[in-house]
N, C-alpha and C positions, 0 to 999 in steps of 0.2 A: 592018258597021263593026267593026273590032277595037278592043278597049279593053284598056289595060294594067291589070293587077290589082295591088292593093297586097298586100304581104306580110301574114302573120297579125298582125304587131305594128304594122301601120299605115304602115310605111315604103314609099315608092315604090321600084320596082326601080332599080338603078343606071343613070344616064344613059350612053348609049353614048359620048358625048364628054367624060365626066367626067375631071378631072385626078387626079393623085395625092391621097390623103387629106391634108388640111391640118390643122395643129395648131390646136386650139381651147383657148386658155388665158385669154383675156380677153373682156370684153364686146364689144370691137371685133371680135374674131375671130368671135364668135357672130353679131354683126350682119352681118358680111361673108358668112358662110356662109349665113345665112338669106336674104340678098338674092339670092345665086346660086340658091338653091333655089326662091325665088319666081319668078325669071325662067325657070327650067327648067319649072316647072309651067305658067306662062302660055304657054310655047312648045310645049307638048305637045298636038298636034292630036288624039291618040287618047283623051285624058282627057275624061270626061263633064263638061259645063260646070257642073253643080251640084256635083259632087265637086271640081272645080277651085276653084270659089268657096269651098267649105267649107274646103279645105286652105289656100288663100291667106289666108283670114280668120284661121285658126289661126296660121299663120306670121307674119302681120302683127301679131297680138297679142304674140307672143313677141318679134318684132323691136322693137316699141315698148318693151317692157320692157328689152331689151338696150341700146337707145339711152339710156334713162333711167339704167341702170347705168353705161354708158360715160361719160355726162356727170358722174355722181356720182364715178366714179373720177378723172376729170380734175380736178374741183373739190377732191377730197381731196388729190391730189398737189400742187396749187397751195398749199393751206393748209399741208401738211407742209413744202413748200419754204420758205415764208415764216416758219415758226415759229422756226428757228434765228436768222434775221436779227432778228426781234423780240426774242428773248431776249438776243442780243448788244447790241442797242440799249438794252434796259432795264437791263442790267448797266452800260453806259457812263453812263447817266443817274444811276444810284445812286452811282457812284464820283465823279461831278462834284460840286464844292462848290457 
């Protein structure tokens, strides 16, 4: 049974059906990329089941952190969007007799 080897730095070899490299700029990009990588690992019949489980667990931990950051980014954007509205509202209240 042939097994794919990891590179010296722990990376899996490129998937034969991989698309062009995608830009990773936000937590959502990281989450999406990790989701694809988890699916590729799960679909690799040549990978040792113990190694697959270890790699998926590692990627799942990082994915959970990316989900947390993505949620935090969205919440921060919502707060930042409402701040000017609140400041304008406060200024109107201060001007009113």
